[in-house]
All heavy atoms as a GROMACS GRO file, in nm:
protein
  577
    1MET      N    1  -1.376   0.903   1.416
    1MET     CA    2  -1.273   0.846   1.330
    1MET      C    3  -1.344   0.781   1.211
    1MET      O    4  -1.440   0.706   1.229
    1MET     CB    5  -1.195   0.740   1.410
    1MET     CG    6  -1.088   0.671   1.330
    1MET     SD    7  -0.996   0.544   1.419
    1MET     CE    8  -0.924   0.634   1.551
    2ASN      N    9  -1.295   0.809   1.091
    2ASN     CA   10  -1.359   0.749   0.975
    2ASN      C   11  -1.305   0.606   0.952
    2ASN      O   12  -1.206   0.565   1.014
    2ASN     CB   13  -1.342   0.837   0.851
    2ASN     CG   14  -1.198   0.853   0.808
    2ASN    OD1   15  -1.120   0.759   0.814
    2ASN    ND2   16  -1.162   0.971   0.764
    3ALA      N   17  -1.370   0.534   0.863
    3ALA     CA   18  -1.336   0.393   0.840
    3ALA      C   19  -1.194   0.374   0.790
    3ALA      O   20  -1.125   0.280   0.829
    3ALA     CB   21  -1.437   0.332   0.743
    4ARG      N   22  -1.149   0.464   0.703
    4ARG     CA   23  -1.012   0.454   0.649
    4ARG      C   24  -0.908   0.466   0.758
    4ARG      O   25  -0.810   0.392   0.762
    4ARG     CB   26  -0.991   0.565   0.546
    4ARG     CG   27  -0.956   0.515   0.412
    4ARG     CD   28  -0.945   0.635   0.318
    4ARG     NE   29  -1.029   0.616   0.206
    4ARG     CZ   30  -0.984   0.586   0.086
    4ARG    NH1   31  -0.856   0.578   0.064
    4ARG    NH2   32  -1.066   0.565  -0.013
    5THR      N   33  -0.927   0.561   0.847
    5THR     CA   34  -0.833   0.583   0.957
    5THR      C   35  -0.834   0.464   1.051
    5THR      O   36  -0.727   0.417   1.095
    5THR     CB   37  -0.868   0.712   1.032
    5THR    OG1   38  -0.867   0.822   0.941
    5THR    CG2   39  -0.770   0.739   1.144
    6LEU      N   40  -0.951   0.412   1.081
    6LEU     CA   41  -0.962   0.296   1.168
    6LEU      C   42  -0.890   0.175   1.108
    6LEU      O   43  -0.815   0.105   1.177
    6LEU     CB   44  -1.109   0.262   1.194
    6LEU     CG   45  -1.136   0.141   1.282
    6LEU    CD1   46  -1.072   0.158   1.419
    6LEU    CD2   47  -1.286   0.119   1.295
    7THR      N   48  -0.909   0.153   0.979
    7THR     CA   49  -0.843   0.042   0.911
    7THR      C   50  -0.692   0.060   0.914
    7THR      O   51  -0.617  -0.036   0.941
    7THR     CB   52  -0.892   0.031   0.766
    7THR    OG1   53  -1.034   0.006   0.768
    7THR    CG2   54  -0.822  -0.081   0.691
    8ALA      N   55  -0.643   0.181   0.889
    8ALA     CA   56  -0.500   0.208   0.892
    8ALA      C   57  -0.442   0.183   1.031
    8ALA      O   58  -0.335   0.122   1.044
    8ALA     CB   59  -0.472   0.350   0.846
    9CYS      N   60  -0.511   0.227   1.133
    9CYS     CA   61  -0.465   0.204   1.271
    9CYS      C   62  -0.462   0.055   1.304
    9CYS      O   63  -0.365   0.006   1.364
    9CYS     CB   64  -0.557   0.276   1.370
    9CYS     SG   65  -0.542   0.456   1.366
   10THR      N   66  -0.566  -0.015   1.265
   10THR     CA   67  -0.574  -0.159   1.291
   10THR      C   68  -0.460  -0.232   1.221
   10THR      O   69  -0.393  -0.318   1.281
   10THR     CB   70  -0.710  -0.215   1.245
   10THR    OG1   71  -0.813  -0.145   1.314
   10THR    CG2   72  -0.721  -0.362   1.274
   11ASN      N   73  -0.436  -0.200   1.096
   11ASN     CA   74  -0.328  -0.265   1.022
   11ASN      C   75  -0.192  -0.233   1.083
   11ASN      O   76  -0.104  -0.319   1.089
   11ASN     CB   77  -0.333  -0.227   0.874
   11ASN     CG   78  -0.447  -0.295   0.803
   11ASN    OD1   79  -0.491  -0.402   0.841
   11ASN    ND2   80  -0.496  -0.233   0.698
   12GLY      N   81  -0.174  -0.111   1.130
   12GLY     CA   82  -0.050  -0.074   1.197
   12GLY      C   83  -0.028  -0.156   1.323
   12GLY      O   84   0.085  -0.203   1.348
   13LEU      N   85  -0.132  -0.174   1.401
   13LEU     CA   86  -0.122  -0.256   1.522
   13LEU      C   87  -0.093  -0.402   1.488
   13LEU      O   88  -0.013  -0.467   1.556
   13LEU     CB   89  -0.250  -0.244   1.605
   13LEU     CG   90  -0.271  -0.109   1.672
   13LEU    CD1   91  -0.412  -0.100   1.731
   13LEU    CD2   92  -0.167  -0.087   1.781
   14ARG      N   93  -0.156  -0.453   1.384
   14ARG     CA   94  -0.130  -0.592   1.341
   14ARG      C   95   0.017  -0.608   1.304
   14ARG      O   96   0.079  -0.709   1.336
   14ARG     CB   97  -0.219  -0.629   1.223
   14ARG     CG   98  -0.363  -0.654   1.260
   14ARG     CD   99  -0.446  -0.674   1.137
   14ARG     NE  100  -0.581  -0.716   1.169
   14ARG     CZ  101  -0.682  -0.711   1.084
   14ARG    NH1  102  -0.666  -0.662   0.962
   14ARG    NH2  103  -0.802  -0.753   1.120
   15ARG      N  104   0.072  -0.512   1.233
   15ARG     CA  105   0.213  -0.519   1.192
   15ARG      C  106   0.307  -0.517   1.312
   15ARG      O  107   0.420  -0.563   1.303
   15ARG     CB  108   0.246  -0.406   1.096
   15ARG     CG  109   0.186  -0.427   0.960
   15ARG     CD  110   0.232  -0.321   0.858
   15ARG     NE  111   0.140  -0.322   0.747
   15ARG     CZ  112   0.048  -0.229   0.723
   15ARG    NH1  113   0.038  -0.124   0.802
   15ARG    NH2  114  -0.033  -0.239   0.620
   16LYS      N  115   0.259  -0.465   1.423
   16LYS     CA  116   0.338  -0.465   1.546
   16LYS      C  117   0.316  -0.591   1.628
   16LYS      O  118   0.373  -0.606   1.736
   16LYS     CB  119   0.304  -0.341   1.630
   16LYS     CG  120   0.351  -0.212   1.566
   16LYS     CD  121   0.317  -0.094   1.652
   16LYS     CE  122   0.368   0.034   1.584
   16LYS     NZ  123   0.343   0.152   1.666
   17GLY      N  124   0.231  -0.681   1.578
   17GLY     CA  125   0.211  -0.809   1.645
   17GLY      C  126   0.084  -0.823   1.728
   17GLY      O  127   0.063  -0.926   1.791
   18PHE      N  128   0.000  -0.721   1.728
   18PHE     CA  129  -0.126  -0.732   1.802
   18PHE      C  130  -0.222  -0.823   1.727
   18PHE      O  131  -0.235  -0.814   1.606
   18PHE     CB  132  -0.190  -0.594   1.822
   18PHE     CG  133  -0.114  -0.507   1.918
   18PHE    CD1  134  -0.012  -0.426   1.874
   18PHE    CD2  135  -0.146  -0.508   2.053
   18PHE    CE1  136   0.059  -0.346   1.961
   18PHE    CE2  137  -0.077  -0.427   2.142
   18PHE     CZ  138   0.027  -0.346   2.097
   19SER      N  139  -0.289  -0.910   1.800
   19SER     CA  140  -0.381  -1.007   1.741
   19SER      C  141  -0.520  -0.948   1.730
   19SER      O  142  -0.607  -0.971   1.814
   19SER     CB  143  -0.384  -1.135   1.825
   19SER     OG  144  -0.256  -1.193   1.829
   20ILE      N  145  -0.542  -0.872   1.624
   20ILE     CA  146  -0.670  -0.806   1.602
   20ILE      C  147  -0.740  -0.876   1.486
   20ILE      O  148  -0.690  -0.880   1.375
   20ILE     CB  149  -0.652  -0.657   1.572
   20ILE    CG1  150  -0.582  -0.588   1.688
   20ILE    CG2  151  -0.788  -0.592   1.543
   20ILE    CD1  152  -0.546  -0.444   1.661
   21GLY      N  153  -0.854  -0.932   1.516
   21GLY     CA  154  -0.934  -1.000   1.414
   21GLY      C  155  -1.036  -0.905   1.355
   21GLY      O  156  -1.060  -0.795   1.407
   22SER      N  157  -1.095  -0.949   1.246
   22SER     CA  158  -1.201  -0.869   1.184
   22SER      C  159  -1.298  -0.961   1.113
   22SER      O  160  -1.263  -1.072   1.073
   22SER     CB  161  -1.143  -0.768   1.086
   22SER     OG  162  -1.072  -0.834   0.984
   23SER      N  163  -1.419  -0.912   1.102
   23SER     CA  164  -1.523  -0.986   1.033
   23SER      C  165  -1.612  -0.887   0.961
   23SER      O  166  -1.639  -0.778   1.012
   23SER     CB  167  -1.607  -1.065   1.134
   23SER     OG  168  -1.718  -1.122   1.070
   24LYS      N  169  -1.657  -0.926   0.843
   24LYS     CA  170  -1.749  -0.841   0.767
   24LYS      C  171  -1.892  -0.894   0.774
   24LYS      O  172  -1.975  -0.857   0.695
   24LYS     CB  173  -1.702  -0.830   0.621
   24LYS     CG  174  -1.572  -0.754   0.609
   24LYS     CD  175  -1.534  -0.733   0.466
   24LYS     CE  176  -1.404  -0.655   0.460
   24LYS     NZ  177  -1.358  -0.633   0.326
   25SER      N  178  -1.917  -0.977   0.872
   25SER     CA  179  -2.051  -1.030   0.892
   25SER      C  180  -2.149  -0.916   0.918
   25SER      O  181  -2.118  -0.821   0.989
   25SER     CB  182  -2.051  -1.126   1.013
   25SER     OG  183  -2.182  -1.154   1.054
   26ASN      N  184  -2.267  -0.926   0.857
   26ASN     CA  185  -2.368  -0.821   0.874
   26ASN      C  186  -2.417  -0.811   1.018
   26ASN      O  187  -2.453  -0.704   1.065
   26ASN     CB  188  -2.487  -0.846   0.781
   26ASN     CG  189  -2.449  -0.822   0.636
   26ASN    OD1  190  -2.353  -0.753   0.606
   26ASN    ND2  191  -2.525  -0.880   0.546
   27VAL      N  192  -2.417  -0.923   1.090
   27VAL     CA  193  -2.473  -0.925   1.225
   27VAL      C  194  -2.369  -0.883   1.328
   27VAL      O  195  -2.392  -0.792   1.408
   27VAL     CB  196  -2.527  -1.066   1.259
   27VAL    CG1  197  -2.578  -1.071   1.401
   27VAL    CG2  198  -2.636  -1.103   1.160
   28SER      N  199  -2.255  -0.948   1.328
   28SER     CA  200  -2.157  -0.923   1.434
   28SER      C  201  -2.022  -0.879   1.376
   28SER      O  202  -1.918  -0.909   1.431
   28SER     CB  203  -2.139  -1.048   1.519
   28SER     OG  204  -2.092  -1.155   1.438
   29GLY      N  205  -2.023  -0.809   1.264
   29GLY     CA  206  -1.900  -0.766   1.201
   29GLY      C  207  -1.828  -0.658   1.281
   29GLY      O  208  -1.887  -0.591   1.365
   30GLY      N  209  -1.698  -0.648   1.256
   30GLY     CA  210  -1.619  -0.547   1.323
   30GLY      C  211  -1.484  -0.602   1.362
   30GLY      O  212  -1.442  -0.708   1.316
   31TYR      N  213  -1.415  -0.530   1.449
   31TYR     CA  214  -1.283  -0.571   1.497
   31TYR      C  215  -1.296  -0.633   1.635
   31TYR      O  216  -1.384  -0.597   1.712
   31TYR     CB  217  -1.189  -0.450   1.502
   31TYR     CG  218  -1.157  -0.394   1.366
   31TYR    CD1  219  -1.211  -0.274   1.324
   31TYR    CD2  220  -1.071  -0.462   1.280
   31TYR    CE1  221  -1.181  -0.221   1.199
   31TYR    CE2  222  -1.041  -0.411   1.155
   31TYR     CZ  223  -1.096  -0.290   1.116
   31TYR     OH  224  -1.065  -0.239   0.993
   32TYR      N  225  -1.203  -0.722   1.668
   32TYR     CA  226  -1.202  -0.787   1.798
   32TYR      C  227  -1.062  -0.842   1.827
   32TYR      O  228  -0.980  -0.854   1.737
   32TYR     CB  229  -1.306  -0.900   1.803
   32TYR     CG  230  -1.286  -1.006   1.697
   32TYR    CD1  231  -1.207  -1.117   1.720
   32TYR    CD2  232  -1.346  -0.993   1.572
   32TYR    CE1  233  -1.187  -1.214   1.622
   32TYR    CE2  234  -1.328  -1.089   1.473
   32TYR     CZ  235  -1.248  -1.199   1.500
   32TYR     OH  236  -1.229  -1.294   1.402
   33ILE      N  237  -1.036  -0.871   1.953
   33ILE     CA  238  -0.911  -0.934   1.993
   33ILE      C  239  -0.923  -1.084   1.968
   33ILE      O  240  -1.018  -1.147   2.016
   33ILE     CB  241  -0.880  -0.907   2.142
   33ILE    CG1  242  -0.874  -0.757   2.170
   33ILE    CG2  243  -0.749  -0.976   2.183
   33ILE    CD1  244  -0.769  -0.682   2.093
   34ILE      N  245  -0.830  -1.139   1.892
   34ILE     CA  246  -0.831  -1.282   1.862
   34ILE      C  247  -0.796  -1.360   1.989
   34ILE      O  248  -0.696  -1.331   2.055
   34ILE     CB  249  -0.732  -1.315   1.749
   34ILE    CG1  250  -0.779  -1.249   1.618
   34ILE    CG2  251  -0.713  -1.465   1.732
   34ILE    CD1  252  -0.678  -1.257   1.505
   35THR      N  253  -0.880  -1.460   2.021
   35THR     CA  254  -0.857  -1.538   2.142
   35THR      C  255  -0.839  -1.687   2.117
   35THR      O  256  -0.812  -1.762   2.210
   35THR     CB  257  -0.974  -1.518   2.242
   35THR    OG1  258  -1.095  -1.561   2.180
   35THR    CG2  259  -0.985  -1.373   2.286
   36ASN      N  260  -0.857  -1.731   1.990
   36ASN     CA  261  -0.839  -1.874   1.962
   36ASN      C  262  -0.803  -1.895   1.815
   36ASN      O  263  -0.808  -1.803   1.734
   36ASN     CB  264  -0.966  -1.954   2.001
   36ASN     CG  265  -1.089  -1.906   1.927
   36ASN    OD1  266  -1.090  -1.898   1.803
   36ASN    ND2  267  -1.194  -1.874   2.001
   37ASP      N  268  -0.766  -2.019   1.784
   37ASP     CA  269  -0.722  -2.052   1.648
   37ASP      C  270  -0.833  -2.030   1.545
   37ASP      O  271  -0.806  -1.988   1.432
   37ASP     CB  272  -0.676  -2.198   1.640
   37ASP     CG  273  -0.544  -2.222   1.712
   37ASP    OD1  274  -0.472  -2.124   1.739
   37ASP    OD2  275  -0.514  -2.339   1.741
   38GLN      N  276  -0.956  -2.060   1.582
   38GLN     CA  277  -1.067  -2.043   1.488
   38GLN      C  278  -1.082  -1.897   1.447
   38GLN      O  279  -1.101  -1.866   1.329
   38GLN     CB  280  -1.198  -2.094   1.549
   38GLN     CG  281  -1.317  -2.083   1.456
   38GLN     CD  282  -1.446  -2.133   1.521
   38GLN    OE1  283  -1.445  -2.181   1.633
   38GLN    NE2  284  -1.555  -2.120   1.449
   39GLU      N  285  -1.072  -1.805   1.541
   39GLU     CA  286  -1.083  -1.663   1.510
   39GLU      C  287  -0.966  -1.618   1.423
   39GLU      O  288  -0.984  -1.541   1.328
   39GLU     CB  289  -1.087  -1.581   1.639
   39GLU     CG  290  -1.215  -1.600   1.717
   39GLU     CD  291  -1.214  -1.532   1.853
   39GLU    OE1  292  -1.107  -1.490   1.900
   39GLU    OE2  293  -1.323  -1.520   1.911
   40LEU      N  294  -0.846  -1.667   1.455
   40LEU     CA  295  -0.729  -1.634   1.372
   40LEU      C  296  -0.748  -1.683   1.230
   40LEU      O  297  -0.730  -1.608   1.134
   40LEU     CB  298  -0.602  -1.695   1.432
   40LEU     CG  299  -0.478  -1.681   1.345
   40LEU    CD1  300  -0.437  -1.535   1.333
   40LEU    CD2  301  -0.365  -1.766   1.399
   41ASN      N  302  -0.787  -1.810   1.216
   41ASN     CA  303  -0.804  -1.868   1.082
   41ASN      C  304  -0.912  -1.797   1.003
   41ASN      O  305  -0.898  -1.776   0.882
   41ASN     CB  306  -0.834  -2.018   1.093
   41ASN     CG  307  -0.716  -2.095   1.146
   41ASN    OD1  308  -0.600  -2.054   1.131
   41ASN    ND2  309  -0.742  -2.207   1.210
   42SER      N  310  -1.019  -1.759   1.067
   42SER     CA  311  -1.128  -1.688   1.000
   42SER      C  312  -1.079  -1.553   0.947
   42SER      O  313  -1.106  -1.517   0.831
   42SER     CB  314  -1.244  -1.668   1.098
   42SER     OG  315  -1.346  -1.593   1.038
   43THR      N  316  -1.008  -1.479   1.029
   43THR     CA  317  -0.956  -1.349   0.987
   43THR      C  318  -0.855  -1.365   0.874
   43THR      O  319  -0.859  -1.292   0.774
   43THR     CB  320  -0.892  -1.276   1.107
   43THR    OG1  321  -0.994  -1.246   1.202
   43THR    CG2  322  -0.825  -1.146   1.064
   44VAL      N  323  -0.765  -1.462   0.887
   44VAL     CA  324  -0.663  -1.484   0.785
   44VAL      C  325  -0.727  -1.523   0.652
   44VAL      O  326  -0.689  -1.471   0.547
   44VAL     CB  327  -0.560  -1.589   0.832
   44VAL    CG1  328  -0.472  -1.635   0.718
   44VAL    CG2  329  -0.476  -1.533   0.945
   45ARG      N  330  -0.826  -1.612   0.655
   45ARG     CA  331  -0.895  -1.651   0.531
   45ARG      C  332  -0.957  -1.530   0.462
   45ARG      O  333  -0.947  -1.514   0.341
   45ARG     CB  334  -1.003  -1.756   0.560
   45ARG     CG  335  -0.954  -1.898   0.560
   45ARG     CD  336  -1.068  -1.999   0.558
   45ARG     NE  337  -1.169  -1.975   0.660
   45ARG     CZ  338  -1.162  -2.021   0.784
   45ARG    NH1  339  -1.059  -2.091   0.824
   45ARG    NH2  340  -1.259  -1.996   0.870
   46GLU      N  341  -1.023  -1.447   0.539
   46GLU     CA  342  -1.088  -1.329   0.483
   46GLU      C  343  -0.985  -1.232   0.424
   46GLU      O  344  -1.004  -1.179   0.314
   46GLU     CB  345  -1.170  -1.259   0.592
   46GLU     CG  346  -1.276  -1.166   0.539
   46GLU     CD  347  -1.374  -1.123   0.647
   46GLU    OE1  348  -1.442  -1.210   0.704
   46GLU    OE2  349  -1.381  -1.001   0.671
   47MET      N  350  -0.874  -1.213   0.494
   47MET     CA  351  -0.770  -1.123   0.445
   47MET      C  352  -0.704  -1.179   0.319
   47MET      O  353  -0.675  -1.104   0.225
   47MET     CB  354  -0.666  -1.099   0.554
   47MET     CG  355  -0.719  -1.016   0.670
   47MET     SD  356  -0.602  -1.002   0.807
   47MET     CE  357  -0.484  -0.888   0.735
   48GLU      N  358  -0.679  -1.311   0.315
   48GLU     CA  359  -0.620  -1.372   0.197
   48GLU      C  360  -0.712  -1.363   0.076
   48GLU      O  361  -0.667  -1.337  -0.035
   48GLU     CB  362  -0.583  -1.518   0.225
   48GLU     CG  363  -0.463  -1.533   0.316
   48GLU     CD  364  -0.435  -1.676   0.357
   48GLU    OE1  365  -0.526  -1.761   0.353
   48GLU    OE2  366  -0.319  -1.702   0.395
   49ALA      N  367  -0.841  -1.381   0.098
   49ALA     CA  368  -0.938  -1.369  -0.012
   49ALA      C  369  -0.938  -1.226  -0.066
   49ALA      O  370  -0.941  -1.205  -0.188
   49ALA     CB  371  -1.078  -1.408   0.036
   50ASN      N  372  -0.933  -1.127   0.022
   50ASN     CA  373  -0.927  -0.988  -0.022
   50ASN      C  374  -0.799  -0.960  -0.099
   50ASN      O  375  -0.801  -0.888  -0.200
   50ASN     CB  376  -0.938  -0.893   0.097
   50ASN     CG  377  -1.078  -0.890   0.156
   50ASN    OD1  378  -1.176  -0.917   0.088
   50ASN    ND2  379  -1.087  -0.858   0.284
   51ALA      N  380  -0.689  -1.017  -0.054
   51ALA     CA  381  -0.560  -0.997  -0.122
   51ALA      C  382  -0.565  -1.057  -0.263
   51ALA      O  383  -0.516  -0.996  -0.359
   51ALA     CB  384  -0.447  -1.059  -0.041
   52ARG      N  385  -0.625  -1.175  -0.276
   52ARG     CA  386  -0.637  -1.237  -0.408
   52ARG      C  387  -0.720  -1.150  -0.502
   52ARG      O  388  -0.684  -1.130  -0.619
   52ARG     CB  389  -0.699  -1.377  -0.397
   52ARG     CG  390  -0.600  -1.484  -0.356
   52ARG     CD  391  -0.658  -1.624  -0.370
   52ARG     NE  392  -0.770  -1.647  -0.282
   52ARG     CZ  393  -0.759  -1.686  -0.154
   52ARG    NH1  394  -0.641  -1.706  -0.102
   52ARG    NH2  395  -0.865  -1.706  -0.081
   53LYS      N  396  -0.829  -1.095  -0.452
   53LYS     CA  397  -0.914  -1.007  -0.535
   53LYS      C  398  -0.837  -0.883  -0.578
   53LYS      O  399  -0.849  -0.839  -0.693
   53LYS     CB  400  -1.040  -0.966  -0.457
   53LYS     CG  401  -1.138  -1.079  -0.438
   53LYS     CD  402  -1.255  -1.032  -0.353
   53LYS     CE  403  -1.343  -1.148  -0.313
   53LYS     NZ  404  -1.447  -1.108  -0.218
   54GLN      N  405  -0.760  -0.826  -0.488
   54GLN     CA  406  -0.679  -0.709  -0.522
   54GLN      C  407  -0.576  -0.743  -0.629
   54GLN      O  408  -0.558  -0.666  -0.724
   54GLN     CB  409  -0.606  -0.656  -0.397
   54GLN     CG  410  -0.696  -0.585  -0.300
   54GLN     CD  411  -0.743  -0.451  -0.354
   54GLN    OE1  412  -0.671  -0.382  -0.424
   54GLN    NE2  413  -0.865  -0.413  -0.320
   55LEU      N  414  -0.509  -0.857  -0.616
   55LEU     CA  415  -0.411  -0.898  -0.716
   55LEU      C  416  -0.476  -0.923  -0.851
   55LEU      O  417  -0.418  -0.889  -0.955
   55LEU     CB  418  -0.335  -1.022  -0.669
   55LEU     CG  419  -0.223  -0.996  -0.569
   55LEU    CD1  420  -0.164  -1.127  -0.519
   55LEU    CD2  421  -0.114  -0.909  -0.630
   56GLN      N  422  -0.594  -0.982  -0.852
   56GLN     CA  423  -0.665  -1.003  -0.978
   56GLN      C  424  -0.692  -0.869  -1.046
   56GLN      O  425  -0.677  -0.856  -1.168
   56GLN     CB  426  -0.796  -1.078  -0.954
   56GLN     CG  427  -0.776  -1.224  -0.919
   56GLN     CD  428  -0.906  -1.291  -0.876
   56GLN    OE1  429  -1.007  -1.225  -0.849
   56GLN    NE2  430  -0.904  -1.423  -0.868
   57SER      N  431  -0.729  -0.770  -0.969
   57SER     CA  432  -0.754  -0.637  -1.024
   57SER      C  433  -0.625  -0.576  -1.078
   57SER      O  434  -0.624  -0.513  -1.184
   57SER     CB  435  -0.814  -0.545  -0.918
   57SER     OG  436  -0.941  -0.590  -0.881
   58VAL      N  437  -0.516  -0.594  -1.006
   58VAL     CA  438  -0.386  -0.542  -1.052
   58VAL      C  439  -0.347  -0.605  -1.184
   58VAL      O  440  -0.308  -0.536  -1.279
   58VAL     CB  441  -0.276  -0.567  -0.945
   58VAL    CG1  442  -0.137  -0.543  -1.002
   58VAL    CG2  443  -0.300  -0.479  -0.823
   59TYR      N  444  -0.356  -0.738  -1.192
   59TYR     CA  445  -0.319  -0.808  -1.316
   59TYR      C  446  -0.406  -0.764  -1.433
   59TYR      O  447  -0.356  -0.742  -1.544
   59TYR     CB  448  -0.327  -0.959  -1.298
   59TYR     CG  449  -0.234  -1.014  -1.193
   59TYR    CD1  450  -0.270  -1.122  -1.116
   59TYR    CD2  451  -0.108  -0.958  -1.169
   59TYR    CE1  452  -0.185  -1.174  -1.019
   59TYR    CE2  453  -0.023  -1.008  -1.074
   59TYR     CZ  454  -0.061  -1.116  -0.998
   59TYR     OH  455   0.022  -1.166  -0.903
   60ALA      N  456  -0.537  -0.751  -1.409
   60ALA     CA  457  -0.628  -0.709  -1.516
   60ALA      C  458  -0.597  -0.566  -1.560
   60ALA      O  459  -0.599  -0.535  -1.680
   60ALA     CB  460  -0.773  -0.721  -1.469
   61LEU      N  461  -0.568  -0.479  -1.466
   61LEU     CA  462  -0.535  -0.340  -1.498
   61LEU      C  463  -0.409  -0.334  -1.584
   61LEU      O  464  -0.405  -0.266  -1.686
   61LEU     CB  465  -0.516  -0.262  -1.369
   61LEU     CG  466  -0.477  -0.115  -1.382
   61LEU    CD1  467  -0.588  -0.036  -1.450
   61LEU    CD2  468  -0.450  -0.057  -1.244
   62LYS      N  469  -0.305  -0.409  -1.544
   62LYS     CA  470  -0.180  -0.409  -1.620
   62LYS      C  471  -0.199  -0.468  -1.759
   62LYS      O  472  -0.147  -0.416  -1.858
   62LYS     CB  473  -0.073  -0.486  -1.542
   62LYS     CG  474  -0.027  -0.410  -1.418
   62LYS     CD  475   0.054  -0.496  -1.325
   62LYS     CE  476   0.195  -0.513  -1.372
   62LYS     NZ  477   0.278  -0.583  -1.271
   63LYS      N  478  -0.278  -0.576  -1.768
   63LYS     CA  479  -0.303  -0.639  -1.898
   63LYS      C  480  -0.379  -0.544  -1.989
   63LYS      O  481  -0.347  -0.528  -2.106
   63LYS     CB  482  -0.381  -0.769  -1.881
   63LYS     CG  483  -0.406  -0.840  -2.013
   63LYS     CD  484  -0.489  -0.965  -1.993
   63LYS     CE  485  -0.514  -1.040  -2.121
   63LYS     NZ  486  -0.552  -0.962  -2.237
   64GLY      N  487  -0.481  -0.478  -1.934
   64GLY     CA  488  -0.558  -0.382  -2.012
   64GLY      C  489  -0.471  -0.269  -2.064
   64GLY      O  490  -0.484  -0.225  -2.179
   65TRP      N  491  -0.379  -0.223  -1.981
   65TRP     CA  492  -0.289  -0.116  -2.023
   65TRP      C  493  -0.196  -0.163  -2.135
   65TRP      O  494  -0.177  -0.092  -2.234
   65TRP     CB  495  -0.208  -0.068  -1.903
   65TRP     CG  496  -0.119   0.047  -1.935
   65TRP    CD1  497   0.016   0.044  -1.953
   65TRP    CD2  498  -0.158   0.181  -1.957
   65TRP    NE1  499   0.063   0.169  -1.983
   65TRP    CE2  500  -0.043   0.257  -1.986
   65TRP    CE3  501  -0.281   0.247  -1.954
   65TRP    CZ2  502  -0.046   0.392  -2.012
   65TRP    CZ3  503  -0.284   0.382  -1.980
   65TRP    CH2  504  -0.167   0.453  -2.009
   66ARG      N  505  -0.140  -0.283  -2.120
   66ARG     CA  506  -0.052  -0.338  -2.226
   66ARG      C  507  -0.129  -0.356  -2.356
   66ARG      O  508  -0.080  -0.319  -2.462
   66ARG     CB  509   0.008  -0.472  -2.181
   66ARG     CG  510   0.120  -0.460  -2.081
   66ARG     CD  511   0.191  -0.592  -2.060
   66ARG     NE  512   0.101  -0.703  -2.029
   66ARG     CZ  513   0.066  -0.741  -1.907
   66ARG    NH1  514   0.112  -0.677  -1.802
   66ARG    NH2  515  -0.014  -0.844  -1.889
   67ASP      N  516  -0.249  -0.411  -2.347
   67ASP     CA  517  -0.331  -0.431  -2.468
   67ASP      C  518  -0.363  -0.299  -2.534
   67ASP      O  519  -0.362  -0.287  -2.657
   67ASP     CB  520  -0.459  -0.505  -2.433
   67ASP     CG  521  -0.435  -0.650  -2.390
   67ASP    OD1  522  -0.322  -0.700  -2.405
   67ASP    OD2  523  -0.531  -0.712  -2.337
   68ARG      N  524  -0.394  -0.198  -2.455
   68ARG     CA  525  -0.426  -0.066  -2.509
   68ARG      C  526  -0.306  -0.005  -2.580
   68ARG      O  527  -0.319   0.053  -2.687
   68ARG     CB  528  -0.472   0.024  -2.395
   68ARG     CG  529  -0.511   0.162  -2.437
   68ARG     CD  530  -0.561   0.240  -2.319
   68ARG     NE  531  -0.565   0.381  -2.353
   68ARG     CZ  532  -0.555   0.479  -2.267
   68ARG    NH1  533  -0.542   0.452  -2.141
   68ARG    NH2  534  -0.561   0.603  -2.306
   69LYS      N  535  -0.188  -0.021  -2.521
   69LYS     CA  536  -0.067   0.033  -2.583
   69LYS      C  537  -0.037  -0.037  -2.715
   69LYS      O  538   0.004   0.026  -2.812
   69LYS     CB  539   0.051   0.020  -2.487
   69LYS     CG  540   0.046   0.120  -2.373
   69LYS     CD  541   0.161   0.102  -2.278
   69LYS     CE  542   0.286   0.160  -2.339
   69LYS     NZ  543   0.399   0.165  -2.243
   70LYS      N  544  -0.063  -0.169  -2.721
   70LYS     CA  545  -0.040  -0.244  -2.846
   70LYS      C  546  -0.133  -0.196  -2.956
   70LYS      O  547  -0.094  -0.187  -3.073
   70LYS     CB  548  -0.062  -0.394  -2.823
   70LYS     CG  549   0.049  -0.462  -2.747
   70LYS     CD  550   0.015  -0.608  -2.726
   70LYS     CE  551   0.115  -0.675  -2.635
   70LYS     NZ  552   0.078  -0.814  -2.605
   71MET      N  553  -0.258  -0.166  -2.921
   71MET     CA  554  -0.356  -0.121  -3.019
   71MET      C  555  -0.323   0.016  -3.074
   71MET      O  556  -0.357   0.048  -3.187
   71MET     CB  557  -0.497  -0.120  -2.957
   71MET     CG  558  -0.554  -0.258  -2.933
   71MET     SD  559  -0.714  -0.256  -2.848
   71MET     CE  560  -0.807  -0.141  -2.946
   72ASN      N  561  -0.256   0.097  -2.996
   72ASN     CA  562  -0.225   0.234  -3.037
   72ASN      C  563  -0.096   0.244  -3.116
   72ASN      O  564  -0.057   0.353  -3.157
   72ASN     CB  565  -0.218   0.327  -2.914
   72ASN     CG  566  -0.353   0.349  -2.854
   72ASN    OD1  567  -0.454   0.345  -2.923
   72ASN    ND2  568  -0.358   0.371  -2.725
   73LYS      N  569  -0.029   0.132  -3.137
   73LYS     CA  570   0.097   0.137  -3.215
   73LYS      C  571   0.071   0.128  -3.361
   73LYS      O  572  -0.022   0.089  -3.415
   73LYS     CB  573   0.188   0.021  -3.172
   73LYS     CG  574   0.252   0.049  -3.039
   73LYS     CD  575   0.353  -0.060  -3.007
   73LYS     CE  576   0.423  -0.029  -2.877
   73LYS     NZ  577   0.525  -0.123  -2.845
   0.00000   0.00000   0.00000
C-alpha cells in the first residue's frame, strides 16, 4: 500500500470515530491507536498546524491569481 492510500484509509477511519494518532517524528513516527489525552493533543496539534499551512498556501495562491489578473487588464 502506498503512502497516499494509507493516509486516505486512516482519514476515513478517523471520520468514522476511530482514535488513530500520528506522528512525523524521525525516530518513532507513524500511526498508532490513541490511548490518552497527551497522544490526542499531540496529534491534533500536528494536524491543526498542517491545516494552517495548507490555508496559507490557498490564500497566497488566490492572492497571486487576483494580482496576476489585475496586471493583465
